Structure formats: structure tokens, C-alpha cells
N, CA, C and O atoms as CSV, one atom per row, in Angstrom:
chain,resi,resn,atom,element,x,y,z
A,1,UNK,N,N,3.502,-20.406,-7.066
A,1,UNK,CA,C,2.277,-19.648,-7.166
A,1,UNK,C,C,2.543,-18.227,-6.683
A,1,UNK,O,O,2.855,-18.013,-5.512
A,2,UNK,N,N,2.419,-17.262,-7.581
A,2,UNK,CA,C,2.661,-15.868,-7.249
A,2,UNK,C,C,1.458,-15.303,-6.518
A,2,UNK,O,O,0.322,-15.434,-6.972
A,3,UNK,N,N,1.719,-14.674,-5.382
A,3,UNK,CA,C,0.646,-14.090,-4.596
A,3,UNK,C,C,1.104,-12.799,-3.947
A,3,UNK,O,O,2.229,-12.702,-3.457
A,4,UNK,N,N,0.234,-11.820,-3.947
A,4,UNK,CA,C,0.343,-10.607,-3.151
A,4,UNK,C,C,-0.996,-10.431,-2.446
A,4,UNK,O,O,-2.034,-10.313,-3.097
A,5,UNK,N,N,-0.972,-10.414,-1.133
A,5,UNK,CA,C,-2.200,-10.377,-0.357
A,5,UNK,C,C,-2.153,-9.202,0.600
A,5,UNK,O,O,-1.305,-9.149,1.490
A,6,UNK,N,N,-3.071,-8.258,0.415
A,6,UNK,CA,C,-3.180,-7.108,1.307
A,6,UNK,C,C,-4.055,-7.451,2.502
A,6,UNK,O,O,-4.940,-8.302,2.418
A,7,UNK,N,N,-3.798,-6.780,3.606
A,7,UNK,CA,C,-4.615,-6.922,4.789
A,7,UNK,C,C,-4.499,-5.648,5.622
A,7,UNK,O,O,-3.617,-4.822,5.389
A,8,UNK,N,N,-5.388,-5.500,6.583
A,8,UNK,CA,C,-5.330,-4.375,7.494
A,8,UNK,C,C,-6.349,-3.291,7.236
A,8,UNK,O,O,-6.453,-2.347,8.019
A,9,UNK,N,N,-7.100,-3.401,6.164
A,9,UNK,CA,C,-8.116,-2.410,5.894
A,9,UNK,C,C,-9.308,-2.568,6.815
A,9,UNK,O,O,-9.407,-3.533,7.573
A,10,UNK,N,N,-10.206,-1.611,6.738
A,10,UNK,CA,C,-11.391,-1.649,7.564
A,10,UNK,C,C,-11.980,-0.275,7.742
A,10,UNK,O,O,-11.655,0.662,7.012
A,11,UNK,N,N,-12.851,-0.167,8.720
A,11,UNK,CA,C,-13.526,1.089,9.031
A,11,UNK,C,C,-12.770,1.819,10.129
A,11,UNK,O,O,-12.441,1.234,11.161
A,12,UNK,N,N,-12.498,3.086,9.906
A,12,UNK,CA,C,-11.809,3.908,10.887
A,12,UNK,C,C,-12.434,5.296,10.896
A,12,UNK,O,O,-12.868,5.799,9.859
A,13,UNK,N,N,-12.476,5.905,12.062
A,13,UNK,CA,C,-13.025,7.253,12.172
A,13,UNK,C,C,-12.028,8.291,11.669
A,13,UNK,O,O,-10.820,8.055,11.693
A,14,UNK,N,N,-12.524,9.429,11.218
A,14,UNK,CA,C,-11.600,10.497,10.815
A,14,UNK,C,C,-10.608,10.828,11.924
A,14,UNK,O,O,-10.969,10.918,13.098
A,15,UNK,N,N,-9.359,11.007,11.529
A,15,UNK,CA,C,-8.295,11.243,12.484
A,15,UNK,C,C,-7.618,9.988,12.983
A,15,UNK,O,O,-6.591,10.070,13.657
A,16,UNK,N,N,-8.159,8.841,12.673
A,16,UNK,CA,C,-7.591,7.584,13.110
A,16,UNK,C,C,-6.441,7.126,12.233
A,16,UNK,O,O,-6.029,7.819,11.303
A,17,UNK,N,N,-5.928,5.938,12.552
A,17,UNK,CA,C,-4.777,5.387,11.849
A,17,UNK,C,C,-5.024,3.936,11.466
A,17,UNK,O,O,-5.791,3.225,12.116
A,18,UNK,N,N,-4.367,3.517,10.411
A,18,UNK,CA,C,-4.371,2.132,9.973
A,18,UNK,C,C,-2.989,1.759,9.467
A,18,UNK,O,O,-2.243,2.603,8.972
A,19,UNK,N,N,-2.663,0.487,9.600
A,19,UNK,CA,C,-1.443,-0.050,9.026
A,19,UNK,C,C,-1.815,-1.184,8.087
A,19,UNK,O,O,-2.294,-2.234,8.517
A,20,UNK,N,N,-1.592,-0.960,6.815
A,20,UNK,CA,C,-1.853,-1.972,5.815
A,20,UNK,C,C,-0.618,-2.833,5.613
A,20,UNK,O,O,0.511,-2.347,5.685
A,21,UNK,N,N,-0.844,-4.115,5.359
A,21,UNK,CA,C,0.245,-5.043,5.111
A,21,UNK,C,C,0.047,-5.729,3.774
A,21,UNK,O,O,-1.078,-5.896,3.304
A,22,UNK,N,N,1.153,-6.123,3.172
A,22,UNK,CA,C,1.140,-6.874,1.926
A,22,UNK,C,C,2.099,-8.040,2.071
A,22,UNK,O,O,3.294,-7.845,2.298
A,23,UNK,N,N,1.584,-9.240,1.941
A,23,UNK,CA,C,2.377,-10.452,2.057
A,23,UNK,C,C,2.642,-11.024,0.678
A,23,UNK,O,O,1.707,-11.283,-0.081
A,24,UNK,N,N,3.913,-11.223,0.350
A,24,UNK,CA,C,4.313,-11.707,-0.966
A,24,UNK,C,C,4.796,-13.151,-0.885
A,24,UNK,O,O,5.367,-13.579,0.118
A,25,UNK,N,N,4.555,-13.886,-1.959
A,25,UNK,CA,C,5.048,-15.248,-2.059
A,25,UNK,C,C,5.107,-15.653,-3.528
A,25,UNK,O,O,4.402,-15.091,-4.365
A,26,UNK,N,N,5.954,-16.632,-3.833
A,26,UNK,CA,C,6.017,-17.176,-5.172
A,26,UNK,C,C,6.933,-16.452,-6.138
A,26,UNK,O,O,6.984,-16.809,-7.315
A,27,UNK,N,N,7.657,-15.447,-5.674
A,27,UNK,CA,C,8.622,-14.743,-6.513
A,27,UNK,C,C,9.701,-14.128,-5.638
A,27,UNK,O,O,9.576,-14.090,-4.414
A,28,UNK,N,N,10.769,-13.644,-6.281
A,28,UNK,CA,C,11.891,-13.081,-5.541
A,28,UNK,C,C,11.559,-11.657,-5.136
A,28,UNK,O,O,11.910,-10.700,-5.827
A,29,UNK,N,N,10.890,-11.534,-4.024
A,29,UNK,CA,C,10.362,-10.256,-3.571
A,29,UNK,C,C,11.444,-9.193,-3.435
A,29,UNK,O,O,11.202,-8.029,-3.754
A,30,UNK,N,N,12.613,-9.563,-2.976
A,30,UNK,CA,C,13.677,-8.595,-2.725
A,30,UNK,C,C,14.166,-7.897,-3.991
A,30,UNK,O,O,14.791,-6.840,-3.898
A,31,UNK,N,N,13.903,-8.450,-5.154
A,31,UNK,CA,C,14.324,-7.860,-6.417
A,31,UNK,C,C,13.321,-6.848,-6.965
A,31,UNK,O,O,13.614,-6.156,-7.940
A,32,UNK,N,N,12.163,-6.754,-6.362
A,32,UNK,CA,C,11.076,-5.956,-6.895
A,32,UNK,C,C,10.894,-4.663,-6.124
A,32,UNK,O,O,10.990,-4.637,-4.897
A,33,UNK,N,N,10.629,-3.591,-6.858
A,33,UNK,CA,C,10.141,-2.374,-6.236
A,33,UNK,C,C,8.695,-2.591,-5.802
A,33,UNK,O,O,7.971,-3.394,-6.390
A,34,UNK,N,N,8.289,-1.869,-4.772
A,34,UNK,CA,C,6.949,-2.020,-4.230
A,34,UNK,C,C,6.200,-0.700,-4.312
A,34,UNK,O,O,6.737,0.357,-3.981
A,35,UNK,N,N,4.960,-0.778,-4.755
A,35,UNK,CA,C,4.084,0.380,-4.827
A,35,UNK,C,C,2.793,0.112,-4.065
A,35,UNK,O,O,2.345,-1.028,-3.949
A,36,UNK,N,N,2.212,1.177,-3.555
A,36,UNK,CA,C,0.851,1.150,-3.055
A,36,UNK,C,C,0.005,2.082,-3.912
A,36,UNK,O,O,0.356,3.243,-4.121
A,37,UNK,N,N,-1.100,1.564,-4.400
A,37,UNK,CA,C,-2.079,2.330,-5.144
A,37,UNK,C,C,-3.388,2.353,-4.372
A,37,UNK,O,O,-3.618,1.533,-3.483
A,38,UNK,N,N,-4.228,3.292,-4.720
A,38,UNK,CA,C,-5.576,3.302,-4.174
A,38,UNK,C,C,-6.559,3.760,-5.241
A,38,UNK,O,O,-6.205,4.492,-6.165
A,39,UNK,N,N,-7.793,3.316,-5.093
A,39,UNK,CA,C,-8.849,3.688,-6.009
A,39,UNK,C,C,-10.070,4.108,-5.200
A,39,UNK,O,O,-10.802,3.255,-4.697
A,40,UNK,N,N,-10.296,5.408,-5.070
A,40,UNK,CA,C,-11.490,5.882,-4.364
A,40,UNK,C,C,-12.751,5.532,-5.147
A,40,UNK,O,O,-12.687,5.310,-6.356
A,41,UNK,N,N,-13.884,5.482,-4.476
A,41,UNK,CA,C,-15.132,5.179,-5.181
A,41,UNK,C,C,-15.388,6.173,-6.303
A,41,UNK,O,O,-15.335,7.386,-6.095
A,42,UNK,N,N,-15.662,5.658,-7.479
A,42,UNK,CA,C,-15.977,6.496,-8.617
A,42,UNK,C,C,-14.805,7.214,-9.246
A,42,UNK,O,O,-15.003,8.052,-10.125
A,43,UNK,N,N,-13.580,6.909,-8.820
A,43,UNK,CA,C,-12.403,7.570,-9.352
A,43,UNK,C,C,-11.404,6.545,-9.876
A,43,UNK,O,O,-11.524,5.350,-9.603
A,44,UNK,N,N,-10.425,7.020,-10.626
A,44,UNK,CA,C,-9.418,6.129,-11.174
A,44,UNK,C,C,-8.349,5.810,-10.142
A,44,UNK,O,O,-8.180,6.533,-9.161
A,45,UNK,N,N,-7.637,4.730,-10.374
A,45,UNK,CA,C,-6.583,4.316,-9.477
A,45,UNK,C,C,-5.424,5.309,-9.504
A,45,UNK,O,O,-5.059,5.822,-10.561
A,46,UNK,N,N,-4.855,5.574,-8.336
A,46,UNK,CA,C,-3.766,6.520,-8.235
A,46,UNK,C,C,-2.644,5.946,-7.377
A,46,UNK,O,O,-2.881,5.149,-6.470
A,47,UNK,N,N,-1.429,6.361,-7.680
A,47,UNK,CA,C,-0.263,5.928,-6.933
A,47,UNK,C,C,-0.171,6.693,-5.621
A,47,UNK,O,O,-0.291,7.918,-5.598
A,48,UNK,N,N,0.042,5.966,-4.529
A,48,UNK,CA,C,0.150,6.560,-3.206
A,48,UNK,C,C,1.602,6.641,-2.751
A,48,UNK,O,O,2.042,7.681,-2.262
A,49,UNK,N,N,2.350,5.548,-2.909
A,49,UNK,CA,C,3.716,5.498,-2.411
A,49,UNK,C,C,4.500,4.440,-3.157
A,49,UNK,O,O,3.933,3.471,-3.662
A,50,UNK,N,N,5.824,4.634,-3.223
A,50,UNK,CA,C,6.718,3.690,-3.879
A,50,UNK,C,C,7.970,3.507,-3.036
A,50,UNK,O,O,8.437,4.437,-2.380
A,51,UNK,N,N,8.506,2.283,-3.067
A,51,UNK,CA,C,9.717,1.966,-2.326
A,51,UNK,C,C,10.573,1.042,-3.172
A,51,UNK,O,O,10.097,0.014,-3.653
A,52,UNK,N,N,11.834,1.404,-3.355
A,52,UNK,CA,C,12.749,0.608,-4.152
A,52,UNK,C,C,13.022,-0.741,-3.498
A,52,UNK,O,O,12.756,-0.939,-2.313
A,53,UNK,N,N,13.556,-1.659,-4.291
A,53,UNK,CA,C,13.807,-3.005,-3.793
A,53,UNK,C,C,14.769,-3.028,-2.615
A,53,UNK,O,O,14.662,-3.884,-1.737
A,54,UNK,N,N,15.711,-2.085,-2.597
A,54,UNK,CA,C,16.667,-2.007,-1.502
A,54,UNK,C,C,16.075,-1.411,-0.237
A,54,UNK,O,O,16.653,-1.545,0.841
A,55,UNK,N,N,14.938,-0.759,-0.356
A,55,UNK,CA,C,14.334,-0.082,0.772
A,55,UNK,C,C,14.914,1.285,1.058
A,55,UNK,O,O,14.557,1.909,2.057
A,56,UNK,N,N,15.803,1.765,0.202
A,56,UNK,CA,C,16.500,3.017,0.455
A,56,UNK,C,C,15.905,4.248,-0.195
A,56,UNK,O,O,16.304,5.367,0.128
A,57,UNK,N,N,14.958,4.068,-1.107
A,57,UNK,CA,C,14.350,5.185,-1.811
A,57,UNK,C,C,12.845,5.077,-1.721
A,57,UNK,O,O,12.248,4.132,-2.238
A,58,UNK,N,N,12.233,6.044,-1.066
A,58,UNK,CA,C,10.789,6.070,-0.869
A,58,UNK,C,C,10.224,7.363,-1.417
A,58,UNK,O,O,10.789,8.435,-1.196
A,59,UNK,N,N,9.119,7.272,-2.126
A,59,UNK,CA,C,8.418,8.443,-2.621
A,59,UNK,C,C,6.950,8.346,-2.241
A,59,UNK,O,O,6.393,7.256,-2.116
A,60,UNK,N,N,6.329,9.518,-2.060
A,60,UNK,CA,C,4.938,9.589,-1.665
A,60,UNK,C,C,4.211,10.592,-2.536
A,60,UNK,O,O,4.791,11.580,-2.988
A,61,UNK,N,N,2.941,10.330,-2.766
A,61,UNK,CA,C,2.116,11.299,-3.454
A,61,UNK,C,C,1.976,12.555,-2.603
A,61,UNK,O,O,1.910,12.480,-1.376
A,62,UNK,N,N,1.930,13.708,-3.263
A,62,UNK,CA,C,1.858,14.970,-2.535
A,62,UNK,C,C,0.631,15.064,-1.641
A,62,UNK,O,O,0.672,15.708,-0.593
A,63,UNK,N,N,-0.444,14.433,-2.043
A,63,UNK,CA,C,-1.686,14.529,-1.294
A,63,UNK,C,C,-1.659,13.785,0.033
A,63,UNK,O,O,-2.490,14.049,0.902
A,64,UNK,N,N,-0.722,12.862,0.203
A,64,UNK,CA,C,-0.722,12.026,1.402
A,64,UNK,C,C,0.619,11.974,2.116
A,64,UNK,O,O,0.704,11.381,3.192
A,65,UNK,N,N,1.656,12.562,1.572
A,65,UNK,CA,C,3.011,12.332,2.069
A,65,UNK,C,C,3.220,12.772,3.512
A,65,UNK,O,O,4.105,12.246,4.187
A,66,UNK,N,N,2.443,13.707,3.992
A,66,UNK,CA,C,2.578,14.152,5.380
A,66,UNK,C,C,1.949,13.173,6.362
A,66,UNK,O,O,2.151,13.293,7.570
A,67,UNK,N,N,1.200,12.219,5.862
A,67,UNK,CA,C,0.406,11.367,6.738
A,67,UNK,C,C,0.667,9.877,6.582
A,67,UNK,O,O,0.042,9.069,7.268
A,68,UNK,N,N,1.574,9.500,5.699
A,68,UNK,CA,C,1.802,8.083,5.466
A,68,UNK,C,C,3.292,7.750,5.543
A,68,UNK,O,O,4.156,8.601,5.331
A,69,UNK,N,N,3.557,6.490,5.854
A,69,UNK,CA,C,4.910,5.959,5.868
A,69,UNK,C,C,4.891,4.573,5.236
A,69,UNK,O,O,4.101,3.715,5.628
A,70,UNK,N,N,5.756,4.362,4.265
A,70,UNK,CA,C,5.866,3.077,3.602
A,70,UNK,C,C,7.146,2.375,4.041
A,70,UNK,O,O,8.180,3.014,4.237
A,71,UNK,N,N,7.068,1.064,4.193
A,71,UNK,CA,C,8.230,0.285,4.587
A,71,UNK,C,C,8.128,-1.116,3.994
A,71,UNK,O,O,7.069,-1.540,3.531
A,72,UNK,N,N,9.249,-1.819,4.018
A,72,UNK,CA,C,9.254,-3.199,3.563
A,72,UNK,C,C,10.241,-4.003,4.386
A,72,UNK,O,O,11.208,-3.468,4.929
A,73,UNK,N,N,9.980,-5.294,4.468
A,73,UNK,CA,C,10.859,-6.230,5.147
A,73,UNK,C,C,11.114,-7.367,4.173
A,73,UNK,O,O,10.283,-8.263,4.019
A,74,UNK,N,N,12.261,-7.326,3.522
A,74,UNK,CA,C,12.549,-8.319,2.490
A,74,UNK,C,C,12.715,-9.720,3.071
A,74,UNK,O,O,12.386,-10.708,2.414
A,75,UNK,N,N,13.219,-9.808,4.293
A,75,UNK,CA,C,13.388,-11.110,4.915
A,75,UNK,C,C,12.041,-11.793,5.135
A,75,UNK,O,O,11.914,-13.005,4.962
A,76,UNK,N,N,11.041,-11.009,5.518
A,76,UNK,CA,C,9.703,-11.540,5.746
A,76,UNK,C,C,8.838,-11.486,4.504
A,76,UNK,O,O,7.718,-11.995,4.509
A,77,UNK,N,N,9.340,-10.875,3.439
A,77,UNK,CA,C,8.591,-10.700,2.192
A,77,UNK,C,C,7.283,-9.973,2.463
A,77,UNK,O,O,6.207,-10.395,2.039
A,78,UNK,N,N,7.414,-8.861,3.189
A,78,UNK,CA,C,6.263,-8.064,3.578
A,78,UNK,C,C,6.435,-6.616,3.167
A,78,UNK,O,O,7.551,-6.097,3.144
A,79,UNK,N,N,5.338,-5.971,2.846
A,79,UNK,CA,C,5.292,-4.546,2.618
A,79,UNK,C,C,4.265,-3.919,3.533
A,79,UNK,O,O,3.309,-4.577,3.943
A,80,UNK,N,N,4.457,-2.636,3.859
A,80,UNK,CA,C,3.588,-1.967,4.819
A,80,UNK,C,C,3.279,-0.559,4.351
A,80,UNK,O,O,4.081,0.084,3.674
A,81,UNK,N,N,2.108,-0.099,4.726
A,81,UNK,CA,C,1.721,1.284,4.530
A,81,UNK,C,C,1.018,1.757,5.795
A,81,UNK,O,O,-0.102,1.336,6.085
A,82,UNK,N,N,1.675,2.629,6.543
A,82,UNK,CA,C,1.116,3.200,7.755
A,82,UNK,C,C,0.464,4.535,7.420
A,82,UNK,O,O,1.100,5.417,6.845
A,83,UNK,N,N,-0.789,4.676,7.776
A,83,UNK,CA,C,-1.543,5.872,7.474
A,83,UNK,C,C,-2.075,6.487,8.760
A,83,UNK,O,O,-2.730,5.819,9.560
A,84,UNK,N,N,-1.787,7.755,8.943
A,84,UNK,CA,C,-2.222,8.503,10.117
A,84,UNK,C,C,-3.122,9.656,9.698
A,84,UNK,O,O,-3.158,10.046,8.531
A,85,UNK,N,N,-3.843,10.189,10.669
A,85,UNK,CA,C,-4.721,11.346,10.434
A,85,UNK,C,C,-5.614,11.128,9.219
A,85,UNK,O,O,-5.715,11.983,8.340
A,86,UNK,N,N,-6.244,9.992,9.190
A,86,UNK,CA,C,-7.056,9.635,8.038
A,86,UNK,C,C,-8.260,10.553,7.887
A,86,UNK,O,O,-8.851,11.000,8.870
A,87,UNK,N,N,-8.602,10.819,6.654
A,87,UNK,CA,C,-9.705,11.679,6.298
A,87,UNK,C,C,-10.694,10.904,5.431
A,87,UNK,O,O,-10.327,9.894,4.830
A,88,UNK,N,N,-11.945,11.366,5.360
A,88,UNK,CA,C,-12.905,10.686,4.484
A,88,UNK,C,C,-12.415,10.550,3.053
A,88,UNK,O,O,-12.767,9.591,2.366
A,89,UNK,N,N,-11.609,11.495,2.597
A,89,UNK,CA,C,-11.071,11.449,1.240
A,89,UNK,C,C,-10.097,10.295,1.035
A,89,UNK,O,O,-9.771,9.963,-0.105
A,90,UNK,N,N,-9.628,9.681,2.113
A,90,UNK,CA,C,-8.739,8.533,2.016
A,90,UNK,C,C,-9.498,7.229,1.787
A,90,UNK,O,O,-8.880,6.188,1.565
A,91,UNK,N,N,-10.802,7.272,1.836
A,91,UNK,CA,C,-11.608,6.089,1.589
A,91,UNK,C,C,-11.344,5.563,0.184
A,91,UNK,O,O,-11.499,6.290,-0.797
A,92,UNK,N,N,-10.945,4.300,0.090
A,92,UNK,CA,C,-10.580,3.720,-1.199
A,92,UNK,C,C,-10.248,2.249,-1.016
A,92,UNK,O,O,-10.091,1.765,0.105
A,93,UNK,N,N,-10.147,1.556,-2.124
A,93,UNK,CA,C,-9.542,0.236,-2.151
A,93,UNK,C,C,-8.046,0.423,-2.355
A,93,UNK,O,O,-7.620,1.105,-3.287
A,94,UNK,N,N,-7.257,-0.181,-1.488
A,94,UNK,CA,C,-5.808,-0.042,-1.542
A,94,UNK,C,C,-5.169,-1.321,-2.061
A,94,UNK,O,O,-5.536,-2.420,-1.644
A,95,UNK,N,N,-4.211,-1.174,-2.974
A,95,UNK,CA,C,-3.570,-2.298,-3.637
A,95,UNK,C,C,-2.058,-2.210,-3.499
A,95,UNK,O,O,-1.477,-1.133,-3.633
A,96,UNK,N,N,-1.428,-3.337,-3.234
A,96,UNK,CA,C,0.023,-3.400,-3.327
A,96,UNK,C,C,0.414,-3.949,-4.691
A,96,UNK,O,O,-0.314,-4.736,-5.296
A,97,UNK,N,N,1.570,-3.520,-5.156
A,97,UNK,CA,C,2.025,-3.794,-6.506
A,97,UNK,C,C,3.535,-3.981,-6.481
A,97,UNK,O,O,4.260,-3.119,-5.985
A,98,UNK,N,N,4.010,-5.098,-7.012
A,98,UNK,CA,C,5.440,-5.392,-7.077
A,98,UNK,C,C,5.895,-5.331,-8.520
A,98,UNK,O,O,5.268,-5.924,-9.398
A,99,UNK,N,N,6.987,-4.615,-8.774
A,99,UNK,CA,C,7.446,-4.365,-10.145
A,99,UNK,C,C,8.937,-4.615,-10.268
A,99,UNK,O,O,9.727,-4.110,-9.470
A,100,UNK,N,N,9.309,-5.372,-11.239
A,100,UNK,CA,C,10.690,-5.484,-11.710
A,100,UNK,C,C,10.595,-5.701,-13.215
A,100,UNK,O,O,10.250,-4.768,-13.940
A,101,UNK,N,N,10.884,-6.877,-13.697
A,101,UNK,CA,C,10.627,-7.184,-15.095
A,101,UNK,C,C,9.235,-7.778,-15.281
A,101,UNK,O,O,8.801,-8.009,-16.410
A,102,UNK,N,N,8.550,-8.020,-14.199
A,102,UNK,CA,C,7.158,-8.401,-14.199
A,102,UNK,C,C,6.393,-7.453,-13.280
A,102,UNK,O,O,6.988,-6.647,-12.564
A,103,UNK,N,N,5.085,-7.560,-13.309
A,103,UNK,CA,C,4.220,-6.649,-12.598
A,103,UNK,C,C,3.124,-7.459,-11.908
A,103,UNK,O,O,2.254,-8.026,-12.568
A,104,UNK,N,N,3.172,-7.511,-10.578
A,104,UNK,CA,C,2.216,-8.285,-9.804
A,104,UNK,C,C,1.334,-7.372,-8.970
A,104,UNK,O,O,1.776,-6.331,-8.482
A,105,UNK,N,N,0.085,-7.777,-8.815
A,105,UNK,CA,C,-0.906,-7.011,-8.069
A,105,UNK,C,C,-1.592,-7.872,-7.035
A,105,UNK,O,O,-1.828,-9.061,-7.248
A,106,UNK,N,N,-1.910,-7.253,-5.909
A,106,UNK,CA,C,-2.745,-7.898,-4.918
A,106,UNK,C,C,-4.211,-7.700,-5.233
A,106,UNK,O,O,-4.566,-7.026,-6.199
A,107,UNK,N,N,-5.056,-8.291,-4.412
A,107,UNK,CA,C,-6.495,-8.230,-4.647
A,107,UNK,C,C,-7.138,-6.976,-4.073
A,107,UNK,O,O,-8.285,-6.665,-4.396
A,108,UNK,N,N,-6.423,-6.262,-3.235
A,108,UNK,CA,C,-6.925,-5.035,-2.653
A,108,UNK,C,C,-7.509,-5.231,-1.269
A,108,UNK,O,O,-7.992,-6.311,-0.931
A,109,UNK,N,N,-7.459,-4.180,-0.477
A,109,UNK,CA,C,-8.112,-4.143,0.821
A,109,UNK,C,C,-8.817,-2.803,0.962
A,109,UNK,O,O,-8.269,-1.765,0.593
A,110,UNK,N,N,-10.028,-2.827,1.493
A,110,UNK,CA,C,-10.853,-1.634,1.534
A,110,UNK,C,C,-10.610,-0.848,2.807
A,110,UNK,O,O,-10.588,-1.405,3.904
A,111,UNK,N,N,-10.430,0.450,2.647
A,111,UNK,CA,C,-10.315,1.379,3.757
A,111,UNK,C,C,-11.484,2.351,3.681
A,111,UNK,O,O,-11.685,3.018,2.666
A,112,UNK,N,N,-12.247,2.425,4.752
A,112,UNK,CA,C,-13.370,3.350,4.831
A,112,UNK,C,C,-13.167,4.270,6.019
A,112,UNK,O,O,-13.064,3.811,7.156
A,113,UNK,N,N,-13.109,5.557,5.759
A,113,UNK,CA,C,-12.920,6.565,6.799
A,113,UNK,C,C,-14.235,7.314,6.953
A,113,UNK,O,O,-14.619,8.098,6.085
A,114,UNK,N,N,-14.911,7.071,8.046
A,114,UNK,CA,C,-16.226,7.650,8.251
A,114,UNK,C,C,-16.575,7.619,9.730
A,114,UNK,O,O,-16.166,6.717,10.462
A,115,UNK,N,N,-17.330,8.608,10.153
A,115,UNK,CA,C,-17.841,8.629,11.506
A,115,UNK,C,C,-19.170,7.918,11.605
A,115,UNK,O,O,-19.749,7.841,12.688
């Protein structure tokens, strides 16, 4: 059973931090590149960060790269997105995505940045 499950979202005040996690199961996670996407309210989904299967190549969207760090632990079949200095504009549903010859998606976790 293929599963990608995000967790760690919630309500945070502006300037705060969150660490999102993605737990994978049912496929060879180490062979897949990992992406984090987000979809703000009323807007289309956008790519936030990408990490190669080896963990050696990481890319970030220009809008967030100064404030986020992506990582993965292939042994634990986990992916992470650490977000600092959060702003109201970061409010969105965040999704993890695993890609190789197939494309798997999690159900999303909501991040709300508000005072």
C-alpha cells in the first residue's frame, strides 16, 4: 500500500517556525526524488523545494529559499521541510511528492500563519 503522509502543520504566528514531515511507505523511497509543493488559498499549487534521491542536490523556490531547509532520511523513509521566519503569505496547504518513474502525493497538511 503506497502512502505519503504529511504532518507538522498548524497555526503559527508571523516570525515563527514549523517543521513539516512526510512519512513514506509501500514503495522504494530511496529511489525517488522528493518535492514539497504548496497551494495558498485561492491560488494554484506551486513548487517549494526539491531534493534528489541521493540527498545531494537540493533546490528551493526563490520566494522561500532564504527561509526553508529541505532534508530526507532514506533509512527512516522520511522527508522534512523546515520553515523559519514564517509570513502570512506562507499560509497554504503543503504537500509532499515522490517522483521517479511513478508520481506519488500525500494528502497535504495545512499551515496557517496569522496573529
